[in-house]
C-alpha positions as CSV (number, residue, x, y, z in Angstrom):
1,M,240.6,207.8,-126.4
2,T,238.7,210.7,-128.2
3,V,236.4,213.1,-126.3
4,K,233.9,215.3,-128.2
5,V,231.3,217.7,-127.1
6,N,228.2,217.7,-129.7
7,E,226.0,220.4,-130.6
8,S,223.3,219.3,-127.7
9,C,225.6,221.3,-125.3
10,I,223.8,223.9,-123.3
11,G,226.8,225.4,-121.4
12,C,225.5,224.5,-118.1
13,G,229.2,223.8,-116.7
14,A,228.6,220.6,-114.8
15,C,231.5,219.1,-117.0
16,E,233.7,221.8,-115.8
17,S,232.7,221.5,-112.1
18,V,233.7,217.8,-112.4
19,C,236.6,217.8,-114.6
20,E,238.1,221.1,-114.8
21,A,241.4,219.8,-116.3
22,V,239.6,219.0,-119.4
23,F,236.5,220.9,-119.8
24,S,236.1,224.7,-119.8
25,V,232.9,226.4,-120.6
26,D,232.6,229.4,-122.6
27,G,229.2,229.4,-124.1
28,V,229.5,225.8,-124.9
29,A,231.9,223.4,-123.5
30,Q,235.5,223.2,-124.9
31,V,237.8,220.0,-124.6
32,N,241.4,220.3,-123.6
33,E,242.5,217.5,-125.7
34,A,246.1,217.4,-124.1
35,A,244.6,216.6,-120.8
36,V,242.2,213.9,-121.7
37,A,244.7,210.8,-121.3
38,D,245.6,211.9,-117.6
39,N,242.1,212.6,-116.6
40,M,239.9,209.8,-118.1
41,D,238.2,209.0,-114.8
42,C,236.9,212.5,-114.4
43,V,236.0,212.7,-118.0
44,K,233.8,209.6,-117.7
45,E,232.3,211.3,-114.6
46,A,231.7,214.7,-116.5
47,A,230.0,212.6,-119.4
48,E,227.5,210.9,-116.7
49,A,226.8,214.4,-115.2
50,C,226.1,216.0,-118.4
51,P,221.8,216.5,-118.2
52,V,221.9,216.6,-122.3
53,S,224.3,213.8,-122.9
54,A,226.6,216.1,-124.9
55,I,229.7,214.6,-124.1
56,E,230.8,211.7,-126.4
57,V,233.8,209.5,-125.2
58,E,235.1,207.1,-127.9
């Protein structure tokens, strides 16, 4: 599974607060690819929590 943060990210930090193992925000959200597989539940929660739908889970 692939997780991307698209250009609509506003850096609000919602994803990081829901799933800090995968997301970190430094201006915009960054994805820790190595942690995605072990944290899919919180990745999906973070995608749902994103106010601008910037997290794409494929």
